[in-house]
DRENPALUM-545197 format. One record per residue (C-alpha): x, y, z; residue in one letter. Coordinates in steps of 0.001 Angstrom, whole numbers, plus 500000, padded with zeros to 6 digits. Each point is the difference from the previous one (the first is absolute). Example, Ala and Ser with C-alpha at 12.3 -4.5 7.8 and 13.67 -1.06 7.14 Angstrom:
BEGIN
<xx:512300 | yy:495500 | zz:507800 | residuo:A>;
<xx:501370 | yy:503440 | zz:499340 | residuo:S>;
//
This chain:
BEGIN
<xx:960487 | yy:501800 | zz:028071 | residuo:M>;
<xx:497315 | yy:497377 | zz:499422 | residuo:S>;
<xx:496378 | yy:501066 | zz:500286 | residuo:Q>;
<xx:497446 | yy:499074 | zz:502635 | residuo:N>;
<xx:497736 | yy:497136 | zz:498995 | residuo:T>;
<xx:497671 | yy:499305 | zz:502917 | residuo:D>;
<xx:500928 | yy:502428 | zz:502791 | residuo:H>;
<xx:501812 | yy:503243 | zz:500780 | residuo:I>;
<xx:503570 | yy:499066 | zz:500775 | residuo:R>;
<xx:501805 | yy:501645 | zz:502904 | residuo:V>;
<xx:503535 | yy:501283 | zz:500365 | residuo:T>;
<xx:501620 | yy:502913 | zz:501857 | residuo:H>;
<xx:502598 | yy:502692 | zz:499321 | residuo:A>;
<xx:503036 | yy:498262 | zz:501472 | residuo:G>;
<xx:501326 | yy:500759 | zz:503458 | residuo:S>;
<xx:498575 | yy:498091 | zz:502969 | residuo:L>;
<xx:500904 | yy:500398 | zz:503681 | residuo:P>;
<xx:503175 | yy:498260 | zz:501085 | residuo:R>;
<xx:499952 | yy:497872 | zz:503125 | residuo:T>;
<xx:501873 | yy:501275 | zz:503079 | residuo:P>;
<xx:502490 | yy:497172 | zz:499463 | residuo:E>;
<xx:500673 | yy:501116 | zz:496426 | residuo:L>;
<xx:500374 | yy:503663 | zz:501006 | residuo:I>;
<xx:502502 | yy:498975 | zz:502693 | residuo:A>;
<xx:501855 | yy:497755 | zz:497549 | residuo:A>;
<xx:500240 | yy:502862 | zz:497487 | residuo:N>;
<xx:501560 | yy:502199 | zz:502679 | residuo:E>;
<xx:502453 | yy:497265 | zz:500985 | residuo:A>;
<xx:500900 | yy:499485 | zz:496345 | residuo:K>;
<xx:501468 | yy:503506 | zz:499901 | residuo:E>;
<xx:502648 | yy:498898 | zz:502485 | residuo:A>;
<xx:500330 | yy:496273 | zz:499367 | residuo:D>;
<xx:499365 | yy:499793 | zz:496261 | residuo:G>;
<xx:497870 | yy:497309 | zz:498381 | residuo:V>;
<xx:500150 | yy:496814 | zz:502063 | residuo:T>;
<xx:498498 | yy:496546 | zz:499322 | residuo:P>;
<xx:497603 | yy:500662 | zz:502887 | residuo:E>;
<xx:498795 | yy:503205 | zz:498321 | residuo:F>;
<xx:499408 | yy:498223 | zz:496697 | residuo:L>;
<xx:498030 | yy:497244 | zz:501748 | residuo:D>;
<xx:497854 | yy:502570 | zz:501799 | residuo:L>;
<xx:499396 | yy:501911 | zz:496779 | residuo:L>;
<xx:498852 | yy:496869 | zz:498157 | residuo:E>;
<xx:497739 | yy:498903 | zz:502847 | residuo:T>;
<xx:498519 | yy:503492 | zz:500286 | residuo:S>;
<xx:499211 | yy:500144 | zz:496288 | residuo:V>;
<xx:498389 | yy:496544 | zz:500036 | residuo:V>;
<xx:497860 | yy:501084 | zz:502952 | residuo:D>;
<xx:498917 | yy:503302 | zz:498444 | residuo:V>;
<xx:499095 | yy:498376 | zz:496676 | residuo:V>;
<xx:497786 | yy:497507 | zz:501836 | residuo:Q>;
<xx:498447 | yy:502816 | zz:502021 | residuo:R>;
<xx:499199 | yy:501894 | zz:496809 | residuo:Q>;
<xx:498309 | yy:496919 | zz:498550 | residuo:K>;
<xx:497990 | yy:499493 | zz:503191 | residuo:D>;
<xx:498762 | yy:503610 | zz:499779 | residuo:L>;
<xx:498817 | yy:499587 | zz:496423 | residuo:G>;
<xx:502972 | yy:501316 | zz:498017 | residuo:V>;
<xx:500248 | yy:498250 | zz:496613 | residuo:D>;
<xx:503229 | yy:501682 | zz:498836 | residuo:I>;
<xx:502344 | yy:500326 | zz:502996 | residuo:P>;
<xx:503600 | yy:501082 | zz:500321 | residuo:N>;
<xx:502792 | yy:499575 | zz:502517 | residuo:D>;
<xx:498794 | yy:502986 | zz:502032 | residuo:G>;
<xx:503156 | yy:501722 | zz:498711 | residuo:E>;
<xx:501767 | yy:498266 | zz:502874 | residuo:Y>;
<xx:503201 | yy:499963 | zz:497974 | residuo:G>;
<xx:499873 | yy:503815 | zz:499994 | residuo:H>;
<xx:501481 | yy:500992 | zz:503360 | residuo:T>;
<xx:497655 | yy:502087 | zz:502148 | residuo:M>;
<xx:501790 | yy:502235 | zz:502499 | residuo:S>;
<xx:497257 | yy:499877 | zz:502664 | residuo:S>;
<xx:496291 | yy:499335 | zz:500397 | residuo:T>;
<xx:499310 | yy:503480 | zz:498542 | residuo:V>;
<xx:501763 | yy:500329 | zz:496656 | residuo:D>;
<xx:498683 | yy:501889 | zz:496983 | residuo:Y>;
<xx:503066 | yy:499420 | zz:497854 | residuo:G>;
<xx:500934 | yy:496292 | zz:499961 | residuo:A>;
<xx:498501 | yy:499639 | zz:496501 | residuo:W>;
<xx:502685 | yy:502440 | zz:498782 | residuo:W>;
<xx:502885 | yy:499584 | zz:502461 | residuo:N>;
<xx:500325 | yy:496279 | zz:499278 | residuo:Y>;
<xx:501530 | yy:500822 | zz:496628 | residuo:S>;
<xx:503043 | yy:501647 | zz:501573 | residuo:F>;
<xx:501460 | yy:496587 | zz:500847 | residuo:S>;
<xx:499404 | yy:498798 | zz:496427 | residuo:R>;
<xx:501630 | yy:502772 | zz:497988 | residuo:L>;
<xx:503665 | yy:500689 | zz:499318 | residuo:G>;
<xx:501190 | yy:503570 | zz:499511 | residuo:G>;
<xx:498483 | yy:501281 | zz:503242 | residuo:L>;
<xx:501884 | yy:501704 | zz:502823 | residuo:E>;
<xx:498703 | yy:500336 | zz:503586 | residuo:P>;
<xx:498999 | yy:503401 | zz:501376 | residuo:T>;
<xx:498731 | yy:501286 | zz:503318 | residuo:E>;
<xx:496899 | yy:501492 | zz:498390 | residuo:V>;
<xx:496491 | yy:498917 | zz:501003 | residuo:D>;
<xx:497892 | yy:501315 | zz:497128 | residuo:R>;
<xx:496850 | yy:500032 | zz:502104 | residuo:W>;
<xx:501667 | yy:502617 | zz:502214 | residuo:A>;
<xx:502408 | yy:501728 | zz:497587 | residuo:D>;
<xx:498781 | yy:503597 | zz:499698 | residuo:A>;
<xx:501812 | yy:501059 | zz:496810 | residuo:K>;
<xx:497857 | yy:502092 | zz:497639 | residuo:V>;
<xx:499967 | yy:499540 | zz:496223 | residuo:H>;
<xx:497864 | yy:502290 | zz:497870 | residuo:R>;
<xx:498534 | yy:499122 | zz:496623 | residuo:S>;
<xx:499262 | yy:502447 | zz:497207 | residuo:S>;
<xx:497871 | yy:499774 | zz:496844 | residuo:P>;
<xx:501512 | yy:497409 | zz:497699 | residuo:G>;
<xx:502517 | yy:498897 | zz:502639 | residuo:H>;
<xx:498740 | yy:497583 | zz:502661 | residuo:I>;
<xx:502121 | yy:498867 | zz:502927 | residuo:V>;
<xx:498825 | yy:498087 | zz:503039 | residuo:L>;
<xx:500331 | yy:501822 | zz:503286 | residuo:T>;
<xx:500666 | yy:498407 | zz:503383 | residuo:S>;
<xx:497354 | yy:498028 | zz:501854 | residuo:F>;
<xx:499496 | yy:502655 | zz:502735 | residuo:P>;
<xx:499565 | yy:502659 | zz:497281 | residuo:D>;
<xx:497157 | yy:498124 | zz:498328 | residuo:R>;
<xx:496965 | yy:502201 | zz:499485 | residuo:R>;
<xx:497697 | yy:497924 | zz:502213 | residuo:D>;
<xx:502538 | yy:500113 | zz:502833 | residuo:R>;
<xx:500382 | yy:503752 | zz:499640 | residuo:Q>;
<xx:496250 | yy:500541 | zz:499950 | residuo:K>;
<xx:499543 | yy:497970 | zz:503198 | residuo:F>;
<xx:503378 | yy:500714 | zz:501551 | residuo:N>;
<xx:498797 | yy:500039 | zz:503614 | residuo:D>;
<xx:498254 | yy:496643 | zz:499623 | residuo:A>;
<xx:502980 | yy:498359 | zz:498291 | residuo:Y>;
<xx:502343 | yy:501171 | zz:502733 | residuo:N>;
<xx:497731 | yy:498997 | zz:502887 | residuo:D>;
<xx:500921 | yy:496449 | zz:501137 | residuo:P>;
<xx:496533 | yy:499607 | zz:501518 | residuo:S>;
<xx:498271 | yy:500551 | zz:496634 | residuo:S>;
<xx:500706 | yy:496431 | zz:498888 | residuo:G>;
<xx:501260 | yy:501043 | zz:496570 | residuo:I>;
<xx:503661 | yy:498985 | zz:500268 | residuo:L>;
<xx:499996 | yy:498833 | zz:503608 | residuo:A>;
<xx:502435 | yy:497336 | zz:501268 | residuo:H>;
<xx:501863 | yy:499750 | zz:496722 | residuo:R>;
<xx:503620 | yy:498893 | zz:500374 | residuo:K>;
<xx:502560 | yy:502165 | zz:498189 | residuo:A>;
<xx:501543 | yy:498225 | zz:497008 | residuo:V>;
<xx:502771 | yy:501418 | zz:497831 | residuo:T>;
<xx:500067 | yy:499742 | zz:496222 | residuo:Q>;
<xx:503084 | yy:499736 | zz:497781 | residuo:P>;
<xx:500979 | yy:502030 | zz:496959 | residuo:K>;
<xx:500963 | yy:498889 | zz:496506 | residuo:I>;
<xx:503748 | yy:500440 | zz:499676 | residuo:A>;
<xx:500775 | yy:497719 | zz:497049 | residuo:G>;
<xx:498400 | yy:497893 | zz:497265 | residuo:P>;
<xx:496899 | yy:498191 | zz:501235 | residuo:L>;
<xx:500116 | yy:496216 | zz:499810 | residuo:T>;
<xx:497742 | yy:497295 | zz:501360 | residuo:Y>;
<xx:501679 | yy:497980 | zz:502742 | residuo:T>;
<xx:496944 | yy:498403 | zz:501632 | residuo:G>;
<xx:499949 | yy:496685 | zz:498154 | residuo:Q>;
<xx:500314 | yy:497912 | zz:503156 | residuo:A>;
<xx:497455 | yy:502097 | zz:501882 | residuo:L>;
<xx:497310 | yy:499873 | zz:497344 | residuo:V>;
<xx:500686 | yy:496268 | zz:499580 | residuo:A>;
<xx:499289 | yy:499636 | zz:503728 | residuo:S>;
<xx:496734 | yy:501958 | zz:499632 | residuo:D>;
<xx:498966 | yy:497750 | zz:497126 | residuo:I>;
<xx:500932 | yy:496745 | zz:501714 | residuo:T>;
<xx:498242 | yy:500902 | zz:503243 | residuo:N>;
<xx:496807 | yy:501055 | zz:498225 | residuo:L>;
<xx:499916 | yy:496882 | zz:497836 | residuo:K>;
<xx:500538 | yy:497868 | zz:503106 | residuo:T>;
<xx:497104 | yy:501796 | zz:501672 | residuo:G>;
<xx:497742 | yy:499629 | zz:496960 | residuo:L>;
<xx:500700 | yy:496286 | zz:499770 | residuo:A>;
<xx:499320 | yy:499491 | zz:503714 | residuo:A>;
<xx:496703 | yy:501873 | zz:499703 | residuo:A>;
<xx:498956 | yy:498227 | zz:496802 | residuo:G>;
<xx:500067 | yy:503180 | zz:497919 | residuo:L>;
<xx:501556 | yy:500612 | zz:496600 | residuo:T>;
<xx:499768 | yy:503758 | zz:499413 | residuo:E>;
<xx:502055 | yy:502556 | zz:501915 | residuo:G>;
<xx:501759 | yy:503321 | zz:499561 | residuo:F>;
<xx:503188 | yy:501720 | zz:501144 | residuo:V>;
<xx:500210 | yy:503778 | zz:500356 | residuo:A>;
<xx:502880 | yy:501851 | zz:498376 | residuo:S>;
<xx:501014 | yy:503643 | zz:499739 | residuo:L>;
<xx:499121 | yy:501881 | zz:496807 | residuo:S>;
<xx:502620 | yy:502007 | zz:498079 | residuo:P>;
<xx:498236 | yy:503273 | zz:500825 | residuo:G>;
<xx:499992 | yy:499309 | zz:503718 | residuo:S>;
<xx:503547 | yy:498644 | zz:499882 | residuo:C>;
<xx:501123 | yy:503299 | zz:498451 | residuo:A>;
<xx:498867 | yy:502021 | zz:503018 | residuo:R>;
<xx:503186 | yy:499175 | zz:501889 | residuo:V>;
<xx:502545 | yy:502844 | zz:500198 | residuo:A>;
<xx:502088 | yy:500055 | zz:496830 | residuo:N>;
<xx:503580 | yy:501267 | zz:499708 | residuo:E>;
<xx:501039 | yy:497999 | zz:496952 | residuo:Y>;
<xx:497551 | yy:500168 | zz:497091 | residuo:Y>;
<xx:499856 | yy:503229 | zz:498011 | residuo:Q>;
<xx:496315 | yy:500030 | zz:499078 | residuo:S>;
<xx:496641 | yy:498764 | zz:501192 | residuo:D>;
<xx:499712 | yy:497813 | zz:496908 | residuo:E>;
<xx:503424 | yy:498426 | zz:500508 | residuo:E>;
<xx:499161 | yy:499248 | zz:503640 | residuo:L>;
<xx:496611 | yy:498476 | zz:499191 | residuo:L>;
<xx:501312 | yy:497662 | zz:497337 | residuo:Y>;
<xx:502845 | yy:498898 | zz:502278 | residuo:A>;
<xx:497388 | yy:499150 | zz:502643 | residuo:C>;
<xx:497947 | yy:498189 | zz:497358 | residuo:A>;
<xx:502941 | yy:497876 | zz:498857 | residuo:D>;
<xx:500950 | yy:499097 | zz:503565 | residuo:A>;
<xx:496511 | yy:499166 | zz:501309 | residuo:M>;
<xx:499103 | yy:498056 | zz:496848 | residuo:R>;
<xx:502186 | yy:497194 | zz:501306 | residuo:E>;
<xx:497728 | yy:499638 | zz:503022 | residuo:E>;
<xx:496819 | yy:500098 | zz:497913 | residuo:Y>;
<xx:501349 | yy:497352 | zz:497650 | residuo:K>;
<xx:501103 | yy:497703 | zz:502836 | residuo:A>;
<xx:496520 | yy:500100 | zz:501544 | residuo:I>;
<xx:498222 | yy:499352 | zz:496709 | residuo:I>;
<xx:502440 | yy:497272 | zz:498932 | residuo:D>;
<xx:499134 | yy:498215 | zz:503247 | residuo:A>;
<xx:496338 | yy:499852 | zz:498948 | residuo:G>;
<xx:498821 | yy:502735 | zz:502365 | residuo:L>;
<xx:498403 | yy:503382 | zz:499326 | residuo:T>;
<xx:502052 | yy:503121 | zz:500607 | residuo:V>;
<xx:498325 | yy:503061 | zz:501513 | residuo:Q>;
<xx:501729 | yy:503274 | zz:499167 | residuo:L>;
<xx:499559 | yy:502424 | zz:502887 | residuo:D>;
<xx:499782 | yy:503450 | zz:498436 | residuo:D>;
<xx:498677 | yy:502719 | zz:502299 | residuo:P>;
<xx:502182 | yy:502417 | zz:498022 | residuo:S>;
<xx:497362 | yy:500315 | zz:497264 | residuo:L>;
<xx:497437 | yy:501543 | zz:502374 | residuo:A>;
<xx:501891 | yy:500951 | zz:503144 | residuo:E>;
<xx:502648 | yy:502164 | zz:498309 | residuo:S>;
<xx:497357 | yy:502668 | zz:499306 | residuo:W>;
<xx:499981 | yy:500960 | zz:503690 | residuo:D>;
<xx:503812 | yy:499998 | zz:500080 | residuo:Q>;
<xx:500238 | yy:502781 | zz:497431 | residuo:I>;
<xx:500015 | yy:503465 | zz:501482 | residuo:N>;
<xx:498392 | yy:502234 | zz:498829 | residuo:P>;
<xx:497215 | yy:497995 | zz:498383 | residuo:E>;
<xx:500871 | yy:499434 | zz:496332 | residuo:P>;
<xx:497720 | yy:500237 | zz:497011 | residuo:S>;
<xx:498326 | yy:496748 | zz:499075 | residuo:L>;
<xx:501736 | yy:500149 | zz:496626 | residuo:E>;
<xx:503443 | yy:500177 | zz:501628 | residuo:D>;
<xx:499143 | yy:497202 | zz:502410 | residuo:Y>;
<xx:498768 | yy:497663 | zz:497291 | residuo:L>;
<xx:503262 | yy:500564 | zz:498116 | residuo:K>;
<xx:501878 | yy:499233 | zz:503225 | residuo:F>;
<xx:498262 | yy:496662 | zz:500562 | residuo:I>;
<xx:499990 | yy:499105 | zz:496298 | residuo:Q>;
<xx:503750 | yy:499468 | zz:500225 | residuo:L>;
<xx:499342 | yy:497638 | zz:502917 | residuo:R>;
<xx:497383 | yy:498133 | zz:497977 | residuo:V>;
<xx:502426 | yy:499562 | zz:497119 | residuo:E>;
<xx:502847 | yy:498868 | zz:502264 | residuo:A>;
<xx:497666 | yy:497476 | zz:501647 | residuo:T>;
<xx:498959 | yy:498586 | zz:496648 | residuo:N>;
<xx:503678 | yy:499750 | zz:499061 | residuo:W>;
<xx:500574 | yy:497935 | zz:503146 | residuo:A>;
<xx:497002 | yy:497801 | zz:499121 | residuo:L>;
<xx:500875 | yy:499476 | zz:496341 | residuo:R>;
<xx:499361 | yy:496455 | zz:498761 | residuo:D>;
<xx:498628 | yy:498938 | zz:503396 | residuo:L>;
<xx:496509 | yy:498442 | zz:500026 | residuo:P>;
<xx:497394 | yy:502578 | zz:500997 | residuo:Q>;
<xx:497785 | yy:497351 | zz:501582 | residuo:E>;
<xx:502719 | yy:499490 | zz:502656 | residuo:K>;
<xx:500295 | yy:503722 | zz:500818 | residuo:I>;
<xx:497842 | yy:502162 | zz:502243 | residuo:R>;
<xx:500551 | yy:503685 | zz:500740 | residuo:L>;
<xx:499258 | yy:501559 | zz:503394 | residuo:H>;
<xx:499319 | yy:503749 | zz:500122 | residuo:V>;
<xx:499279 | yy:501927 | zz:503173 | residuo:C>;
<xx:500246 | yy:503438 | zz:501544 | residuo:W>;
<xx:502345 | yy:498923 | zz:502790 | residuo:G>;
<xx:499399 | yy:498059 | zz:503186 | residuo:S>;
<xx:500287 | yy:502632 | zz:502698 | residuo:W>;
<xx:496892 | yy:500855 | zz:502031 | residuo:H>;
<xx:499800 | yy:503671 | zz:499046 | residuo:G>;
<xx:497232 | yy:502198 | zz:498538 | residuo:P>;
<xx:501062 | yy:499451 | zz:496352 | residuo:H>;
<xx:498180 | yy:503160 | zz:498904 | residuo:T>;
<xx:502617 | yy:500665 | zz:497316 | residuo:T>;
<xx:499748 | yy:496595 | zz:498278 | residuo:D>;
<xx:499543 | yy:500084 | zz:496241 | residuo:I>;
<xx:496619 | yy:498680 | zz:498787 | residuo:P>;
<xx:500152 | yy:496493 | zz:498557 | residuo:F>;
<xx:498189 | yy:501203 | zz:496877 | residuo:A>;
<xx:502954 | yy:502251 | zz:499168 | residuo:D>;
<xx:502502 | yy:497138 | zz:499840 | residuo:I>;
<xx:497976 | yy:496937 | zz:499069 | residuo:I>;
<xx:500949 | yy:500338 | zz:496353 | residuo:G>;
<xx:503669 | yy:499899 | zz:500967 | residuo:S>;
<xx:499478 | yy:497044 | zz:502358 | residuo:V>;
<xx:498275 | yy:497938 | zz:497312 | residuo:L>;
<xx:502930 | yy:500541 | zz:497627 | residuo:Q>;
<xx:502159 | yy:497761 | zz:502168 | residuo:I>;
<xx:500182 | yy:496489 | zz:498573 | residuo:N>;
<xx:498454 | yy:498119 | zz:502916 | residuo:A>;
<xx:497208 | yy:497466 | zz:500045 | residuo:G>;
<xx:498317 | yy:501508 | zz:503063 | residuo:A>;
<xx:499917 | yy:503351 | zz:501762 | residuo:Y>;
<xx:499819 | yy:500363 | zz:503784 | residuo:S>;
<xx:498918 | yy:503347 | zz:501462 | residuo:F>;
<xx:498555 | yy:501610 | zz:503107 | residuo:E>;
<xx:496207 | yy:500143 | zz:499969 | residuo:A>;
<xx:498921 | yy:499596 | zz:503633 | residuo:A>;
<xx:501575 | yy:502833 | zz:501950 | residuo:N>;
<xx:497790 | yy:503042 | zz:500376 | residuo:V>;
<xx:502161 | yy:502252 | zz:497826 | residuo:R>;
<xx:499639 | yy:497762 | zz:496953 | residuo:H>;
<xx:496938 | yy:497769 | zz:500397 | residuo:E>;
<xx:497869 | yy:502250 | zz:497792 | residuo:H>;
<xx:502396 | yy:499416 | zz:497109 | residuo:E>;
<xx:498380 | yy:496696 | zz:499059 | residuo:W>;
<xx:498098 | yy:502226 | zz:497590 | residuo:R>;
<xx:503058 | yy:500349 | zz:497744 | residuo:V>;
<xx:499068 | yy:496599 | zz:498585 | residuo:W>;
<xx:496746 | yy:501462 | zz:498716 | residuo:E>;
<xx:502069 | yy:501931 | zz:497456 | residuo:D>;
<xx:503139 | yy:497846 | zz:499744 | residuo:T>;
<xx:499930 | yy:496765 | zz:498020 | residuo:K>;
<xx:502015 | yy:497179 | zz:501524 | residuo:L>;
<xx:502230 | yy:498589 | zz:497243 | residuo:P>;
<xx:499006 | yy:496586 | zz:498712 | residuo:E>;
<xx:501464 | yy:497137 | zz:502007 | residuo:G>;
<xx:500998 | yy:502203 | zz:502943 | residuo:K>;
<xx:498764 | yy:499890 | zz:503609 | residuo:S>;
<xx:499670 | yy:502537 | zz:502781 | residuo:I>;
<xx:500987 | yy:499395 | zz:503614 | residuo:I>;
<xx:498181 | yy:502730 | zz:501928 | residuo:P>;
<xx:500591 | yy:500549 | zz:503666 | residuo:G>;
<xx:496704 | yy:499288 | zz:501744 | residuo:V>;
<xx:501546 | yy:499944 | zz:503490 | residuo:V>;
<xx:502116 | yy:502899 | zz:501222 | residuo:S>;
<xx:503371 | yy:500097 | zz:501751 | residuo:H>;
<xx:499312 | yy:503590 | zz:501092 | residuo:A>;
<xx:497582 | yy:499335 | zz:502860 | residuo:T>;
<xx:499739 | yy:497703 | zz:503012 | residuo:N>;
<xx:496289 | yy:499558 | zz:499289 | residuo:V>;
<xx:499399 | yy:496503 | zz:498603 | residuo:V>;
<xx:497727 | yy:500131 | zz:496977 | residuo:E>;
<xx:496679 | yy:498139 | zz:500137 | residuo:H>;
<xx:499882 | yy:497127 | zz:497474 | residuo:P>;
<xx:496829 | yy:501446 | zz:498462 | residuo:D>;
<xx:501823 | yy:503271 | zz:499302 | residuo:L>;
<xx:502866 | yy:498043 | zz:498458 | residuo:V>;
<xx:497481 | yy:498123 | zz:497835 | residuo:A>;
<xx:498339 | yy:503252 | zz:498916 | residuo:D>;
<xx:503354 | yy:501412 | zz:498913 | residuo:R>;
<xx:500842 | yy:496866 | zz:498030 | residuo:I>;
<xx:496627 | yy:499893 | zz:498252 | residuo:V>;
<xx:500350 | yy:503657 | zz:498997 | residuo:R>;
<xx:503194 | yy:499202 | zz:498102 | residuo:F>;
<xx:498637 | yy:496746 | zz:498581 | residuo:A>;
<xx:496981 | yy:501811 | zz:498569 | residuo:D>;
<xx:502340 | yy:502371 | zz:498144 | residuo:L>;
<xx:502810 | yy:497755 | zz:498715 | residuo:V>;
<xx:498523 | yy:496508 | zz:500254 | residuo:G>;
<xx:499948 | yy:497526 | zz:502873 | residuo:R>;
<xx:502690 | yy:497919 | zz:498303 | residuo:E>;
<xx:502454 | yy:502899 | zz:500105 | residuo:N>;
<xx:499926 | yy:501024 | zz:503694 | residuo:V>;
<xx:502382 | yy:498614 | zz:502617 | residuo:I>;
<xx:499244 | yy:501318 | zz:503487 | residuo:A>;
<xx:502910 | yy:501418 | zz:501971 | residuo:S>;
<xx:501195 | yy:502398 | zz:502663 | residuo:T>;
<xx:500898 | yy:503609 | zz:499229 | residuo:D>;
<xx:503628 | yy:499533 | zz:500954 | residuo:C>;
<xx:502155 | yy:497787 | zz:502173 | residuo:G>;
<xx:498606 | yy:499385 | zz:503485 | residuo:L>;
<xx:503334 | yy:499046 | zz:501583 | residuo:G>;
<xx:501555 | yy:502859 | zz:501919 | residuo:G>;
<xx:496909 | yy:502178 | zz:499586 | residuo:R>;
<xx:497365 | yy:498466 | zz:502300 | residuo:V>;
<xx:500236 | yy:497693 | zz:502997 | residuo:H>;
<xx:500303 | yy:496297 | zz:499087 | residuo:P>;
<xx:496676 | yy:499127 | zz:501643 | residuo:Q>;
<xx:498274 | yy:502671 | zz:497926 | residuo:I>;
<xx:501883 | yy:499105 | zz:496827 | residuo:A>;
<xx:498864 | yy:496390 | zz:500049 | residuo:F>;
<xx:496456 | yy:501018 | zz:500982 | residuo:A>;
<xx:499988 | yy:502160 | zz:496876 | residuo:K>;
<xx:501151 | yy:497048 | zz:497891 | residuo:L>;
<xx:497201 | yy:497929 | zz:501502 | residuo:E>;
<xx:497476 | yy:502729 | zz:499106 | residuo:A>;
<xx:501477 | yy:500111 | zz:496494 | residuo:L>;
<xx:499583 | yy:496260 | zz:499521 | residuo:G>;
<xx:496460 | yy:499966 | zz:501356 | residuo:E>;
<xx:499047 | yy:503076 | zz:497986 | residuo:G>;
<xx:501219 | yy:498319 | zz:496821 | residuo:A>;
<xx:497925 | yy:496919 | zz:500801 | residuo:R>;
<xx:496898 | yy:502139 | zz:500459 | residuo:R>;
<xx:500717 | yy:501904 | zz:496785 | residuo:A>;
<xx:500445 | yy:496708 | zz:498140 | residuo:S>;
<xx:496569 | yy:498814 | zz:501107 | residuo:K>;
<xx:498512 | yy:503192 | zz:498583 | residuo:R>;
<xx:501963 | yy:499859 | zz:496754 | residuo:L>;
<xx:499687 | yy:496295 | zz:499154 | residuo:W>;
//
């Protein structure tokens, strides 16, 4: 990623709210397939959302992830589920992993991920998670996930080409040159149910080889690829009982190495990594501290690192940069606006958060962002108000820093 020269540049973590027309068209697509009318609507929607991002002060926009089908207005999993239509070797199931209550227990030296309902945070706050009025998982539409039943291959060439074309059309219409497309990381890809590969390592490298095709297509088109990898941080809560830190770091090290295998020979300046602790609106009391994994995160061969830094469970972790040196030529993309609350941040607060990071790693190395995707997590009116606050906060920070 290039460095800031005269202002704090603004981006976001990927997903933006879909219009009602696009949500309806996605539902119709399940029955009617991809029609010329759908493709026209998708292109128009992307052009519109790129322009809207520019108007709100976003320097590095994306396509809103509009090419990643969102099941409804509330959808925590589109960033992951989109890959199911782009991978060969998968077989449909009737399992919704957000509701599947199977229990998997880890032991020292042997980590396995348990089911989503058996996560330690969900067990600790079981009543709240199961109360539809709590707002944690309310109004989410059930979505099934497939299983791996054969060799993984990448079959999404036409779909990623559509994402690329639509974004480049939107960038040209808005007079912008820099944009990014989000793509699933090998570690997150490997969290699908597996009935084919014999080891964790074999599965991860198969995911790396398959998803590499998508990364390469995005970069070859002149765009930046964002690898979405909640698995580096979020998996900690999905291990029951809590593992030792040593065991966990070994667990994610394999994911780091598989990711770097997927990124081999690709230009780091066109790669950004997004790490988060998951997008659901829960307590998150069992999240792993960022300080415990930052060394692993920085091993990944990306030019910039995106991470949550605005939600109240992780905002204090800006201090890790007091003791962690940002590698030369790299940038950070801290979240300074949160997806986890309906409260719209004041621009002065956004500016304060930006300046804090700039003072530690250099004003040239900070790109202001959201914690995670806003689409499917907060109401569209609130989502775009947050982007507006982000843009204005970056402007105010720039005045202080330049």
